[in-house]
C-alpha positions as CSV (number, residue, x, y, z in Angstrom):
1,M,23.5,-41.1,47.9
2,F,24.7,-44.4,49.5
3,L,26.1,-46.0,46.4
4,A,27.4,-42.8,45.0
5,L,29.4,-41.9,48.2
6,R,30.6,-45.5,48.5
7,D,31.9,-45.4,44.9
8,L,33.6,-42.1,45.4
9,R,35.3,-43.3,48.5
10,F,36.5,-46.7,47.3
11,A,37.3,-45.8,43.7
12,R,38.8,-42.5,44.4
13,G,41.7,-43.2,42.1
14,R,39.5,-43.5,39.0
15,F,37.3,-40.6,40.0
16,A,40.4,-38.5,40.6
17,L,41.7,-39.3,37.2
18,M,38.3,-38.4,35.7
19,G,38.3,-35.2,37.7
20,A,41.7,-34.3,36.5
21,V,40.6,-34.6,32.9
22,V,37.5,-32.4,33.6
23,A,39.7,-29.9,35.5
24,L,42.1,-29.6,32.5
25,I,39.1,-29.1,30.2
26,A,37.9,-26.3,32.6
27,V,41.4,-24.7,32.5
28,L,41.3,-24.7,28.7
29,G,37.8,-23.3,28.7
30,V,38.8,-20.4,31.0
31,L,41.9,-19.7,28.8
32,L,39.9,-19.8,25.6
33,S,37.2,-17.6,27.0
34,G,39.8,-15.1,28.2
35,L,41.6,-15.2,24.9
36,A,38.3,-14.7,23.0
37,S,37.4,-11.7,25.2
38,G,40.9,-10.3,24.8
39,L,40.9,-10.6,21.0
40,A,37.5,-9.0,20.9
41,D,38.7,-6.1,23.1
42,A,41.7,-5.6,20.9
43,G,39.6,-5.6,17.7
44,I,36.5,-3.6,18.6
45,S,37.0,-1.8,22.0
46,G,37.4,1.5,20.1
47,L,34.1,1.1,18.3
48,R,32.4,-0.3,21.4
49,A,33.4,2.9,23.4
50,L,31.7,5.2,21.0
51,P,28.4,6.7,22.3
52,L,26.2,5.8,19.3
53,T,23.6,3.2,18.3
54,H,24.1,3.0,14.5
55,M,26.5,4.0,11.7
56,A,25.4,4.8,8.2
57,F,27.8,3.7,5.5
58,D,27.8,4.1,1.7
59,E,25.4,1.4,0.5
60,K,28.0,0.1,-2.0
61,A,30.4,-0.8,0.9
62,T,29.1,-4.3,1.5
63,S,32.2,-5.5,3.3
64,E,35.1,-3.8,5.1
65,Q,32.9,-0.8,5.4
66,F,35.4,1.5,7.1
67,S,38.0,1.2,4.3
68,R,35.5,1.3,1.4
69,S,32.8,3.7,2.6
70,T,32.7,7.4,1.8
71,V,29.8,9.7,2.8
72,E,29.3,13.4,1.9
73,Q,28.3,16.4,4.0
74,E,24.8,16.3,2.4
75,D,24.4,12.8,3.8
76,W,25.0,13.6,7.4
77,E,22.9,16.8,7.1
78,A,20.0,14.7,5.7
79,W,20.3,12.2,8.5
80,S,20.3,14.9,11.1
81,K,17.0,16.2,9.8
82,A,15.3,12.7,9.5
83,P,12.6,11.8,12.0
84,G,13.7,9.4,14.7
85,V,17.3,10.5,14.5
86,E,18.5,12.1,17.8
87,R,22.0,12.8,16.5
88,A,24.0,12.4,13.2
89,E,27.6,13.4,12.9
90,P,30.5,12.7,10.5
91,F,33.0,10.0,11.6
92,G,36.3,9.2,10.0
93,N,38.3,6.1,10.3
94,T,41.8,5.3,8.9
95,L,44.9,3.3,9.8
96,T,48.3,4.9,9.5
97,N,51.9,4.5,10.6
98,A,53.8,7.4,12.2
99,Q,57.2,8.0,13.8
100,V,58.0,9.9,16.9
101,T,59.9,13.0,15.8
102,Q,59.9,14.9,19.1
103,G,59.9,13.2,22.5
104,A,61.7,10.8,24.7
105,E,61.1,7.9,22.2
106,K,62.3,9.8,19.1
107,G,62.5,7.5,16.1
108,E,59.9,5.0,17.5
109,Q,57.5,3.6,14.9
110,V,53.9,3.8,16.0
111,N,50.8,2.3,14.4
112,L,47.6,4.4,14.8
113,A,43.9,3.7,14.3
114,V,42.8,7.3,13.8
115,F,39.2,8.2,14.6
116,G,38.1,11.6,13.2
117,M,35.3,13.7,14.6
118,T,34.3,17.2,15.4
119,P,35.8,18.4,18.7
120,E,32.5,19.5,20.1
121,S,30.9,16.2,19.3
122,P,29.8,13.7,22.1
123,L,32.1,11.3,20.2
124,A,35.1,13.3,21.2
125,P,37.1,11.8,24.1
126,R,37.3,13.2,27.5
127,P,41.1,13.0,28.2
128,T,42.4,11.8,31.6
129,S,45.3,14.1,31.2
130,G,46.2,16.9,28.8
131,E,43.7,18.7,26.6
132,G,40.9,17.7,24.4
133,L,40.6,18.0,20.6
134,A,40.7,21.4,18.9
135,E,39.5,22.3,15.4
136,G,42.3,22.3,12.8
137,G,45.1,22.2,15.3
138,G,46.7,18.9,14.2
139,G,46.4,17.6,17.8
140,I,45.5,14.1,18.7
141,V,44.4,12.4,21.9
142,I,46.0,9.0,22.3
143,T,44.9,5.9,24.4
144,R,46.8,3.8,26.8
145,E,47.9,1.2,24.2
146,I,49.8,4.0,22.3
147,A,51.1,5.5,25.6
148,D,52.6,2.1,26.5
149,L,54.9,2.4,23.6
150,G,56.5,5.4,25.3
151,V,54.5,8.2,23.6
152,E,53.6,11.0,26.0
153,V,51.5,14.2,26.0
154,G,53.6,16.8,24.2
155,D,55.3,14.5,21.8
156,V,55.1,15.1,18.1
157,L,54.5,12.3,15.6
158,T,55.0,12.5,11.9
159,A,52.9,10.3,9.6
160,D,54.7,8.2,7.0
161,K,54.4,9.3,3.4
162,S,52.1,12.3,4.0
163,E,54.5,13.7,6.6
164,V,51.5,15.2,8.5
165,R,52.7,16.4,11.9
166,L,50.6,15.2,14.9
167,K,51.0,16.7,18.3
168,V,49.8,14.6,21.3
169,V,47.6,16.9,23.3
170,G,45.8,14.5,25.6
171,L,45.7,11.0,26.9
172,V,42.7,8.7,27.6
173,D,44.1,6.3,30.2
174,E,42.2,3.3,28.9
175,T,43.2,0.4,26.6
176,I,41.1,1.2,23.6
177,S,42.0,-0.3,20.2
178,Y,40.7,-1.0,16.7
179,G,42.0,-3.9,14.7
180,H,44.6,-4.6,17.4
181,I,46.0,-1.1,17.0
182,G,45.7,1.7,19.6
183,V,43.2,4.4,18.8
184,A,44.2,8.1,18.3
185,Y,41.4,10.6,18.2
186,A,41.7,13.6,15.9
187,D,39.6,16.4,14.5
188,L,38.1,15.8,11.1
189,D,40.5,18.0,9.2
190,T,43.5,16.2,10.7
191,W,41.9,12.9,9.8
192,R,41.3,14.0,6.2
193,H,45.0,14.9,5.8
194,L,46.0,11.5,7.1
195,H,43.3,9.6,5.1
196,Y,44.2,11.3,1.8
197,G,47.9,11.5,2.5
198,L,48.1,15.2,1.8
199,P,50.0,17.6,4.3
200,G,48.9,20.8,2.6
201,D,45.6,22.2,1.4
202,L,43.0,19.6,0.7
203,P,40.7,19.7,-2.4
204,E,37.2,21.2,-1.7
205,A,35.6,17.8,-2.3
206,A,37.7,16.2,0.4
207,L,36.7,18.8,3.0
208,R,33.1,17.5,2.7
209,Q,33.7,13.8,3.2
210,A,33.9,11.3,6.0
211,T,33.9,7.5,6.4
212,A,30.5,7.1,7.9
213,V,27.7,8.9,9.7
214,A,27.6,8.2,13.5
215,L,24.0,8.0,14.5
216,T,21.9,7.9,17.7
217,L,18.5,6.6,16.8
218,E,15.3,6.5,18.8
219,D,13.8,3.1,19.5
220,G,11.8,1.8,16.5
221,A,12.9,4.6,14.2
222,D,12.1,3.9,10.6
223,V,15.0,5.3,8.5
224,T,14.2,3.6,5.2
225,A,13.3,6.8,3.5
226,V,16.6,8.6,4.4
227,E,18.6,5.5,3.6
228,K,17.1,5.6,0.1
229,A,17.5,9.3,-0.3
230,T,21.2,9.3,0.7
231,A,22.2,6.0,-0.8
232,T,23.5,4.9,2.6
233,R,22.8,1.9,4.9
234,A,22.4,2.2,8.7
235,D,24.0,-0.7,10.6
236,S,23.7,-1.2,14.3
237,K,26.8,-0.7,16.4
238,E,27.1,-4.4,16.9
239,T,27.0,-5.0,13.2
240,T,29.8,-2.6,12.6
241,F,32.1,-4.7,14.8
242,G,32.4,-7.1,11.8
243,A,34.1,-4.3,9.9
244,S,37.1,-4.3,12.2
245,P,40.0,-6.0,10.5
246,G,40.1,-9.7,11.4
247,Y,37.3,-9.5,14.0
248,T,34.9,-11.9,12.3
249,A,37.6,-14.5,11.5
250,E,38.9,-14.4,15.0
251,S,35.5,-14.6,16.6
252,S,34.3,-17.5,14.4
253,T,37.6,-19.4,14.9
254,M,37.4,-19.1,18.7
255,A,33.7,-20.1,18.7
256,L,34.5,-23.2,16.7
257,I,37.4,-24.2,19.0
258,K,35.2,-23.7,22.1
259,G,32.3,-25.6,20.5
260,F,34.6,-28.6,19.9
261,L,35.9,-28.3,23.5
262,Y,32.4,-28.6,24.9
263,A,31.5,-31.5,22.6
264,I,34.7,-33.3,23.6
265,S,33.9,-32.7,27.3
266,A,30.4,-34.3,26.9
267,L,31.9,-37.3,25.1
268,V,34.7,-37.8,27.6
269,V,32.4,-37.6,30.6
270,G,29.8,-39.8,28.9
271,A,32.3,-42.4,27.9
272,F,33.7,-42.6,31.5
273,F,30.3,-43.1,33.1
274,T,29.2,-45.6,30.5
275,V,32.2,-47.8,31.4
276,W,31.6,-47.1,35.1
277,T,27.9,-48.1,34.9
278,V,28.8,-51.3,33.1
279,Q,31.4,-52.2,35.7
280,R,29.0,-51.7,38.7
281,K,26.1,-53.5,37.0
282,P,26.1,-56.2,39.8
283,E,25.8,-53.6,42.5
284,I,22.9,-51.8,40.7
285,A,21.1,-55.2,40.2
286,L,21.5,-55.9,43.9
287,L,19.9,-52.6,44.9
288,K,17.0,-53.3,42.5
289,A,16.6,-56.8,43.9
290,L,16.4,-55.3,47.4
291,G,13.6,-53.0,46.3
292,A,15.3,-49.8,45.3
293,P,13.3,-48.0,42.6
294,T,15.0,-47.2,39.3
295,G,14.4,-43.5,39.9
296,Y,16.3,-43.6,43.2
297,I,19.3,-45.3,41.5
298,L,19.3,-42.8,38.7
299,R,19.3,-39.9,41.1
300,D,22.1,-41.5,43.0
301,A,24.2,-41.9,39.8
302,L,23.5,-38.3,38.6
303,T,24.4,-36.9,42.0
304,Q,27.7,-38.7,41.6
305,V,28.2,-37.1,38.2
306,V,27.4,-33.6,39.3
307,A,29.6,-33.9,42.3
308,V,32.6,-34.9,40.2
309,L,31.9,-32.2,37.5
310,V,31.3,-29.4,39.9
311,G,34.3,-30.2,42.1
312,A,36.7,-30.7,39.1
313,T,35.3,-27.6,37.2
314,A,35.8,-25.4,40.3
315,V,39.4,-26.6,40.7
316,G,40.1,-26.2,36.9
317,T,38.5,-22.7,36.8
318,A,40.6,-21.5,39.8
319,I,43.8,-22.7,38.0
320,G,42.6,-21.1,34.8
321,L,42.0,-17.8,36.5
322,A,45.5,-17.9,38.1
323,L,47.1,-18.6,34.7
324,G,45.0,-16.0,33.0
325,S,45.9,-13.3,35.5
326,A,49.5,-13.9,34.7
327,M,48.8,-13.5,31.0
328,I,47.2,-10.1,31.2
329,G,49.4,-7.5,29.6
330,K,51.5,-10.1,27.9
331,A,48.9,-11.3,25.4
332,P,45.4,-10.2,24.2
333,F,43.7,-11.7,27.2
334,S,40.8,-10.4,29.3
335,L,39.1,-12.0,32.2
336,S,35.3,-11.6,31.8
337,A,33.2,-12.9,34.6
338,P,30.1,-13.6,32.4
339,A,32.2,-15.5,29.8
340,I,34.0,-17.6,32.4
341,A,30.7,-18.4,34.2
342,T,29.2,-19.4,30.8
343,S,32.2,-21.6,30.0
344,S,32.0,-23.4,33.4
345,G,28.3,-23.7,33.3
346,L,28.4,-25.3,29.8
347,L,31.1,-27.7,30.9
348,I,29.0,-28.9,33.8
349,G,25.8,-28.9,31.8
350,L,27.0,-30.7,28.7
351,G,29.1,-33.1,30.9
352,T,25.9,-34.0,32.8
353,V,24.0,-34.5,29.5
354,G,26.7,-36.8,28.3
355,A,26.5,-38.7,31.6
356,V,22.7,-38.9,31.5
357,V,22.9,-40.8,28.2
358,A,25.3,-43.2,29.9
359,V,23.4,-43.8,33.2
360,R,20.2,-44.5,31.3
361,R,21.7,-48.0,31.0
362,I,20.7,-48.4,34.7
363,T,17.0,-48.8,33.6
364,A,18.0,-51.9,31.6
365,V,19.7,-53.7,34.5
366,D,17.7,-56.8,35.5
367,P,17.5,-57.4,39.3
368,L,17.7,-61.2,38.6
369,T,21.4,-60.6,37.8
370,A,22.0,-60.2,41.5
371,L,20.4,-63.6,42.1
372,G,22.7,-65.4,39.7
373,A,20.0,-65.8,36.9
374,T,22.6,-65.1,34.3
375,R,24.9,-67.9,35.4
């Protein structure tokens, strides 16, 4: 540690500059992680909150399953009788626009991601205030994202075009959304009126349809036979996240940006320590001439690298957390401890890898350099 501490003390300006660069990368890493988590929450938190393991879609709906899939009553009945299936229930999903026609925010336009289910289903929400869903009553349970627009329990919304009236009967005091739109829970009949855009009596065929079958499967359950019999496809809950509008594009974009950030951090740190190793070549040669083994000098150099990376990353992460906390509620931003820890760990790890490549030059330093053999 002798040479490392000496360098840090006497070249503190250069190391402070390098530390500032690493700290800025750490700030950006925290902000990108928070933004990625926030975008994911805004896109799929509604699906993630559902108590199920799989969803069965129409096998022809190979993409955008929720907007293209339709299953029949015979399908969820067949799934409920299949071996390895603990629970199978109809689930409806549709996006709609409505206007507050009775309430304090009368005239306010509200976007709704409507989830349809039977009121007695485990899928049905447990409202924080108000009442739960009731069959055929036209009532909906809203989530915090919709309530933040000024909608309250007791208000009445009217859906555009279909003019279906929706009375807010309950509130789930959590920010739950789908496709960046607040979720509203409704009974299946209400969902069907919204989905088909019909305020009056529905055709008999429509009364036997849903978007998908919500499934709870036992571990290792083989559902190939029932998939074939019903012409449906069972996807895991995580797979259904890709059906949320824009989720896949957002996730891949953020992953690409973060990947470039980590690659840049490794290159920047590696370039700095490459130049630094070249500049202190005479000192390294002197240590070798005095008998210091190469391994000792390498450990000394890597300790210096880790000290700079850990200190700068800690400062940058603290700044990033402060900035991120100020963004919550103003942008789709969510502070996730595992994501931030992963971001900081990758920055330190990849930075160290980049520096290792640089300090390997130490092994090539000839101790004769210290004795003037090169002059």
